[in-house]
N, C-alpha and C positions, 0 to 999 in steps of 0.2 A: 529712246532706242540706245542701245549700249554706245559706247564710244568707237569700240573694236568693230562692232558691226555696222555703223553707218560708215566707216571709213572703208571697210571691205568692199560695200555695197557700191560706192563710189567710184573704188578702181573697177569693179566689174562692169559698172555701166559709163567708164572714162568714154571721152567723146572729142572731137577738134583732133588735137596732134595724138593723143593717144589712143585712137579709135580702133588699132590695130590690135589693142590688149582686150578690146571689147570683143572684136572679132575671134581671136583664139579662145576666149572663153566660152564664147555661143558655141564654136565647134568642139570643143570639151564636152561641155552639156549634151550635144547632140552626139559623141561618142557613147557617153554613159548612156544615155537613152537608148540607142541601136542595140547597146549589150545587154540592158533588162528587156526589153522586146524580146532579142532572140531566145534570153535565155527561159522567160515563163514560157513562151510559145515552145519549146523543146522540152521542158518539163510538163507542159500540158497535155503535148501528144503522147510522151511516154506513158504518163499516168493513165490519159483514157486508155491507149492501147491494152495496157495491164489490164484497167479495171473492165473493161468490154471484154476482152478473153477470159478473164474467170466469169463475170458472170453468165458466158455462155456455156463455158465449160461445167459450170457446178448449175446451168439449167437443164444440161445434156445430160449430165450425170448423177450419181448421187455424192453424198458429202464424205460418207465412211462405208466401206466393205469390210463383211464380215466373213472369217471361213470358220470353218470347225473341223478342227483334225482329230483323227481316232474316231469317229464315228460320220455318218449321213446326216443330211438335213431333210430326211422325208416327213418330218410332223413339221412343216415349218412354219405352220399358223403357230405352233406352242413356242416354237424360237422366235417368231416375231413378236409375241406377247411377253416373252421374257426380256427381249432387246428394247421394246418401247416402255420397259418400267426402268431403264437408265436414264439419270435425269439428264436433261437436253437433248434427249431424240424427241424428235417430232413425228416420224414417220417411218416406217419398215417394210421391206418387200422382197421375194425372192427373183432370182433370175439364174439364167440357164443360159451360158453363152457358147455359139459355135460358127464355123466358117461353113460356108456353100456357096456354089453357084447357081443364079436367078437366071432365067433365062424367058425370052417373050419371043413372039415373031419376028422384032425389030434388032435384036442385040442380045447379048448375054455380058453378065456382069459380075465378078465376085460381090459378094454381100456378108456382113457380120450379122448373127442372127440372134435376137436377144429375145429369150420367152420370157414372158411375164405374167403375172396375176393382174388383170386390167383393175381391178378392185383397190389393190395396194399398190399399183404403179403410180397412181395418182397422187399418191402422198411421197413419191420418193424424186421423181424428175417434173419437168415443166413440161413431159410430153403432149398433155391433153389440151394447154393452153397453145401449142405449136402445132395442133392439126387444122389442117388445111382444108381438108374432105373427109368424110366418114368420122368415126368416133373408135374410141378402145372397144366399147362393149361389141362394134361389130366384128371383133376379131373370133369371138366364139360362133361356132357353127349351129345354126337352128336347131338342127338335127343330125344324125349319123348320115345321112346320104349327101348332106352340103359338104363342099369343100372347106376347110378350115381357111381361116384369113390371115393374109399380112398386112401391115402397113410399110409403106417403103418412104425414106427420103428423098423430098422434093427433088432434088438434082436425078438421083439413080431413076425414080418414074420418067423423068424427062429424058435419060439415057436412052432406057428400055421402052419408050413409049407406052407404058400403059398406064390407065385411068382407072378408076374407082370401079369395078364389077368386073374389070379384065380377068382373065386367068395367065398365070405363069409358072413356069417349073422350076422346083428347088430341086438341086443335085448336091447329096452330100457324100464326104468322103467313106462313112461305114456305107456297107451294104452286105448284102447276101453273097456266099462262096456257089461259086458255078462251075462248071467244067471250063468253063472259059477264065477262070478267075475269080478275083475278088468284082463283083461289080457294082458300082455305086447306086445308090438308093435316089429314084425320082419321085417326086410328089409335085401332084397339082394343087394348088392354091388360088385363091383367087384376093384380087386387092381390095381390101377393105377399106383403106384409108391411105392417105398422105399427110405426112408431117413436114414440118420446116422449123428446126430448133434454130437455125442461125449459125450452127457451127459445120463448115463445109466435109470436115470429117464424117459426121454423123450423116448429114443430107445427102452425102452422095455414097455412102456404103453401108448405112444401116437400115435394118429390118425388124419390127417386132411381129412375134406370133404370140399365142398364149401358152403357160407354162405346161399344160397338158400335153399339146401339140409338138412342143419342142422336146420331150422326155421322150415321145416315140421317135421322133425324126433323128436323134441324137442317140437312142437309147440308154439314157439316162435314167437312175429310178431316183433321184433327188436332184435338188435345185445344187447349182455349183457355189452359190453364195446368198447371202443377205445381205441388201441394199439399206444404209441408212441416211436419212435427211435430219439435220439438226437446227435446234432453235437458231443458232447464233453460228456463222461458218467460221469465225474466229476462234470459236472453242471445238472446233472439230476433231482439233489434235488431243483436247482432255477428253473428250468423250471416246476417241478412241483406245486411249490408256486405260479408260475406267471401265471397260466392257470387260476384258480378261482378269483384271483383278474383283469385279463384282461377279461375273460368271464363270471363272475359270481360265487355267492355261490352256485347255484343248480350242478356247477360243483366239484366232488369229485378226487382228483388224489392222486397217491401213486409212488414212485420212485424204482428203483432197490434195492438199499441200504436199504430201508426200508423193503421190503419184505424179503429180507436175512439178516437182522441185526444178527438174531439169530447165524446162519452159520459163518460169517466171524468176530463175536465176540470171538466167541469159538477158530477160527482159530488165532486171534490175541492174546488171553489171552494164546494158548497153545504155541505160538511162543515166548512171553514173558517168559512163565513158563521152555522152553526149553533153552532160552538164559542164564536165571538166575542158570538152574542147570549145566550146560555145562561150565558157564565162573566162575564156582569153579575149575575147571582145571588150568585157569588162575593163579587163589590165592593160588595154589599149588604151579605153577611155582615162583610166587614172594616169598612164603616162603621159597624155595629154593635159592633164590636168597640171603635172610636175612642171610640165615644158610650161606650159603659161605662167605657172607661177615664177618661174626662174625668170623669164622673161618680164614679169611686172617687177619683180626684184630689180633688176639690171636697169628698167625703166624708171621707179620710183626711189631710186639708193637717193636721191637727194633731199627727197619728202621723207625719204625714213631718218635722214639726217636730221632735218628741221624739227622731227617729232621728237627723237632722241635730246636735243640741244634743250628743247621746252620742257624737259622733265619726263618723257614717256619712257616706261622701263622696257627691259630686252623680252620680258614674257608678256606685255602688252602689245609691244610691237608682232612677235610671235604668234599671237592670239588672231592679229587681225588677218594674216594670212593663212592662219588654218582655218577661219571663219569662210575668208572667200573660196577656197578648196571644197569646204562641206556645202555651202549656198551650192556651187556646182554641182555635186554630188548629189544632193537633196532633189535640187529641181530636175535633173536627169532622171533620175528613178522614179520621181513620181510622174513626169511624162511617160517615160518608157513603163513603167507598171500598168498607168491607167490605158494608154494604146495596148500593151500586151493583152490584158483582160479583154479590152471590145473586142482584137482581133481574134484571139479565142474562140469567145461567144459567136461572133458571126461566122468564123470556120466549123463549128460544132453544129451550130443550130441550122444551119444549109447546106451542111454536108459536103463542104467543096472540094474536097479531096476526096477522089474515088480511087479505090484500091482493088488488084486483082483478088476476090474473094478465095480462090484455091488456094493461093499463097499465104494471107495473111489471116484467113479466116473469118476475115470482115470486110464489109463492101466498103467502108469508108474509115477515113481517119478520124475517131473522136478525140476531143481537147477538154481534157478536166482540169481545172486548175483548183490544188489543192490547198487552203489556208495557211499549211505549215510550210510549204513549197514556196509560195510568195511570200510569205514573212522571212522565211530565208533568204531570197534573192535579195528582198530590200535591206536585211540588215547588213548580209555580206557586203553589198555593193558598198553602201554609206561607210562600211569599216574600210573598205580598199580604198575609196576614195579620202577618207582621213588619213590612212596610212602615208598617201602619196602628198599630201601638205606639210609633211614631218620635217623631210629636207630643206625643202626649200623655206620653210619659214624658219629653219633653224639658221639658214644663213640670212636672213632679213634680219634676226635678233641680236648677229654678231656684227653687224655692219658697224664698222668705226666711222662715228660723224665728220671726225677730224680730215680720215682719207677723203670723204666722201665730198666733203666743201673746198677740200683743197684748192680744187680746180674751175669752181663755180665764179 
């Protein structure tokens, strides 16, 4: 063992008349460990919440939306084929969006209707995986006499008291002109299925119908847009830029990161703010290291003087106290990091922290520790602890042995 490290450990483990130094060092280590635990858990919370929201949004919506200016999308099959030829595109499908009021025997509610092609919608969103009852194929009526089908979100179906096979009424603002004015259009539809995408916004206010029915319902000749799913979500912006370059300037595209920029920017800002705030706990631990080392220098001034008179250089004396602070920081970081990882695992696995889904879009707080976040916490904590050793170590190296031994 190096001479400097041996002396540093002896000072840390001091007993008998200098046991107070050991206690101060212990509390300094605990302070660093608590700061690391808090920082790891806070970063895991914000990372998990951000990732969970992103996954649910991308499962409920398309990755890229494409509009065509100057001409309609009547021949959407040809447009879908052209878009699928763009590198990185995994699937494409048309959609018609509209607002309506859905009414049942129990309640009324506003609903956002999405007209889709059932065969192509499977390639764009996770709606088929999210279906709890029924299927997408049930949206299409078996004959002209049958009612068209609608698939409701789980929370919306609970609000309406509607089950698969029940009939509900859709009221749309566009209608026919009568002597009484513009009369809204009423259409009876049957509940063909219930889905639960896990995003409260969709589960409580969205409904799926067939593309042909939505055309008649909203008096539209062509789809509003084409939805696209990409192979890699992080390349969605690149694919969105490539579409007008390859197919022409009349195509306008927007990816998921642009549509949800304000949400993810707010989450990132909140993550940084929490990290900085809780990082102050690590600073408190570093101040404890400074105070413990200053106390040690005062208590060990006689020992330092003897070491210097025996030929120990000022640099080696300074290294002794720097190593002591680094040992405190390393042990505190190791203990805090291990406990933080274990705590995040338990909180995430058993979903111990439940939150209102209608506010946060998720039912529980997920905890995800990214390797780069954990490494950043470890490196930053050890660096702060190292900086905290500079002043006390410098004071110890400047100690004059003559003055220290004058009254001994």
